TORKOL-670908 format. One line per 2 residues: for each residue z, y, x of C-alpha. Coordinates in pm, 1 decimal. Last residue first. Layout:
BEGIN
Z,Y,X ~ ...
This chain:
BEGIN
8221.4,7541.8,-5026.2 ~ 8245.5,7869.2,-5218.6
8424.3,7950.5,-5544.7 ~ 8379.5,8304.9,-5673.2
8640.0,8438.6,-5917.6 ~ 8549.5,8750.0,-6120.3
8821.7,8925.3,-6318.5 ~ 8797.2,8859.3,-6696.1
9179.0,8847.4,-6738.9 ~ 9356.1,9020.8,-6448.5
9324.9,8914.3,-6087.0 ~ 9471.7,9181.9,-5857.4
9835.8,9217.3,-5962.6 ~ 9883.1,8844.4,-6017.3
9698.2,8761.5,-5692.7 ~ 9924.9,8997.5,-5495.1
10236.6,8840.8,-5650.6 ~ 10101.6,8493.1,-5575.5
10046.2,8597.6,-5212.7 ~ 10412.0,8706.1,-5190.9
10515.2,8378.6,-5358.6 ~ 10323.9,8160.8,-5113.3
10018.3,7983.0,-5252.2 ~ 9937.4,7685.4,-5469.0
9605.1,7587.1,-5626.6 ~ 9717.3,7406.0,-5941.8
9449.0,7188.8,-6101.0 ~ 9626.0,6853.9,-6095.4
9503.0,6498.0,-6134.2 ~ 9781.6,6290.0,-5979.3
9754.0,6013.5,-5716.2 ~ 9642.0,6264.6,-5453.4
9983.8,6436.2,-5475.1 ~ 9908.6,6800.7,-5400.9
10009.5,6927.8,-5057.1 ~ 10343.1,7106.2,-5056.8
10361.0,7477.5,-5137.9 ~ 10730.2,7555.5,-5178.1
10861.7,7902.8,-5260.2 ~ 11118.5,7783.7,-5518.0
10926.8,7972.9,-5788.9 ~ 10613.2,7780.5,-5693.8
10310.7,8007.3,-5669.7 ~ 9997.3,7984.4,-5883.0
9617.6,7981.8,-5877.8 ~ 9412.9,7807.8,-6143.1
9231.2,7496.0,-6255.0 ~ 9272.1,7344.8,-6601.5
9202.5,6971.4,-6610.2 ~ 8986.7,6840.1,-6897.7
8704.1,6720.6,-6673.7 ~ 8710.3,7048.4,-6479.7
8841.8,7362.8,-6648.5 ~ 8814.3,7695.8,-6468.6
8974.6,8038.9,-6415.1 ~ 9351.7,8026.3,-6460.5
9586.3,8278.7,-6293.0 ~ 9947.0,8155.3,-6296.6
10193.6,8415.1,-6174.4 ~ 10487.7,8177.5,-6163.0
10556.4,7808.8,-6114.0 ~ 10840.0,7568.0,-6198.2
10748.1,7228.6,-6049.6 ~ 10678.5,6948.0,-6299.5
10352.3,6837.2,-6134.7 ~ 10147.3,6990.3,-6416.1
10328.5,7316.0,-6341.9 ~ 10614.8,7442.9,-6556.5
10556.0,7799.8,-6670.7 ~ 10608.2,8161.5,-6558.8
10395.7,8477.3,-6591.9 ~ 10100.7,8306.2,-6753.1
9737.0,8409.0,-6715.6 ~ 9414.1,8332.3,-6895.6
9036.3,8310.3,-6855.7 ~ 8987.8,8458.9,-6509.4
8612.3,8457.5,-6475.1 ~ 8394.7,8210.6,-6287.8
8118.9,8209.5,-6025.8 ~ 8002.0,7892.9,-5854.2
8095.2,7600.0,-5630.6 ~ 8234.4,7324.0,-5851.3
8603.8,7345.0,-5943.1 ~ 8830.8,7106.9,-5754.4
9078.5,6857.6,-5899.1 ~ 9341.7,6747.4,-5645.0
9472.2,7103.1,-5611.8 ~ 9438.0,7305.6,-5294.2
9724.9,7442.0,-5084.9 ~ 9635.8,7804.4,-5012.7
9582.3,8023.8,-4706.4 ~ 9578.1,8403.0,-4735.1
9346.2,8701.3,-4749.1 ~ 9419.1,9054.5,-4868.9
9236.3,9376.1,-4960.2 ~ 8908.7,9250.9,-4816.4
8660.1,9535.4,-4850.7 ~ 8366.0,9513.2,-5092.6
8416.0,9871.1,-5214.0 ~ 8547.0,9750.6,-5550.6
8817.5,9535.9,-5381.5 ~ 8801.0,9180.1,-5244.3
9099.2,8943.9,-5271.4 ~ 9025.8,8658.7,-5032.4
9151.4,8301.2,-5075.2 ~ 9172.1,8018.5,-4822.5
9160.1,7639.8,-4813.5 ~ 8864.5,7664.0,-4572.5
8675.7,7379.6,-4734.7 ~ 8732.2,7499.0,-5091.3
8685.9,7867.0,-5011.1 ~ 8818.6,8080.7,-5300.1
8687.8,8435.9,-5335.3 ~ 8861.9,8665.9,-5584.3
8638.6,8950.0,-5689.3 ~ 8571.7,9323.7,-5693.4
8210.5,9402.9,-5616.0 ~ 7957.3,9171.4,-5459.0
7908.2,8799.9,-5418.1 ~ 8036.1,8533.8,-5181.6
7709.7,8507.1,-4989.2 ~ 7880.7,8532.0,-4653.2
8238.0,8406.6,-4646.0 ~ 8503.2,8676.1,-4582.8
8634.3,8630.8,-4228.6 ~ 8968.0,8448.5,-4200.8
8827.5,8150.6,-4012.1 ~ 8639.2,8380.3,-3770.8
8273.6,8303.3,-3812.5 ~ 8150.0,7956.0,-3733.1
7980.7,7887.3,-3398.2 ~ 7602.5,7898.7,-3434.4
7454.9,7567.3,-3537.7 ~ 7375.5,7282.7,-3303.1
7016.3,7153.8,-3313.4 ~ 7007.0,7083.6,-2939.5
7357.3,7104.6,-2793.7 ~ 7466.4,7452.2,-2698.3
7451.3,7579.1,-2337.0 ~ 7098.4,7719.6,-2372.7
7203.3,7926.4,-2675.2 ~ 7482.1,8079.5,-2469.0
7850.1,8034.5,-2533.1 ~ 8051.8,8216.0,-2270.1
8403.7,8074.9,-2222.2 ~ 8385.1,8076.2,-1842.4
8120.5,8321.7,-1732.8 ~ 7750.1,8250.5,-1719.3
7547.1,8385.6,-1426.9 ~ 7399.2,8049.3,-1338.8
7652.4,8000.7,-1054.9 ~ 7935.2,7910.0,-1291.9
7784.2,7587.1,-1421.3 ~ 7709.7,7480.2,-1062.6
8079.3,7476.0,-971.2 ~ 8168.9,7733.1,-700.3
8257.8,7584.7,-360.5 ~ 7971.7,7732.6,-151.8
8032.5,8080.2,-290.9 ~ 8403.8,8071.1,-209.7
8337.4,7969.5,150.1 ~ 8079.8,8247.7,191.8
8317.3,8506.4,46.5 ~ 8593.1,8391.7,282.4
8359.1,8430.9,580.9 ~ 8248.3,8776.7,464.1
8612.9,8880.3,433.1 ~ 8682.2,8763.3,788.6
8372.0,8942.7,917.9 ~ 8480.3,9267.4,748.2
8831.9,9235.0,890.6 ~ 8695.0,9183.5,1241.6
8468.5,9488.4,1206.0 ~ 8760.6,9703.1,1086.2
8978.7,9584.5,1374.6 ~ 8706.0,9672.7,1624.7
8652.9,10018.0,1473.9 ~ 9027.2,10085.6,1477.0
9047.1,9981.4,1845.2 ~ 8745.9,10195.8,1934.3
8902.2,10496.8,1761.5 ~ 9228.6,10438.4,1942.5
9045.1,10416.4,2276.2 ~ 8859.1,10741.6,2207.7
9187.1,10917.0,2116.8 ~ 9338.4,10800.5,2446.4
């Protein structure tokens, strides 16, 4: 009886193996061509990119390359983001901003003045103003609205206020003292 049981188990095992092999064959014959080249879904290989396409951009919150060295504030015009970078070159904080309608040219600046609380050029009460550039008579700087708002700038008005949330404004105020470096990137 033990021999019969062993033969039965062997037969069932063989049948299961053949069934699995059949399913594997069916799956292999129904795989899209793009997946049979060894690439996995989501993989970006140089061959899969369009001719002349650039590498995918870095993570949107990654510190831009070529933004200088040492302690600095980095402002990305296109990314609408600021990074506070410490002496060791580490990002202490990064946050989104609402840009002004007047933009400083790409380059390196220094914080020229600061004000704890004033009325913004748009009439909104602002705090922790950190100024670093003047463009065609318009002073450009970072600030936070006291009421916590950060609406997009009115394109009909020439303003230089780059707005941020109050908590980010507090961090900027602590970090960017007069003569601190500000690097503006594209």
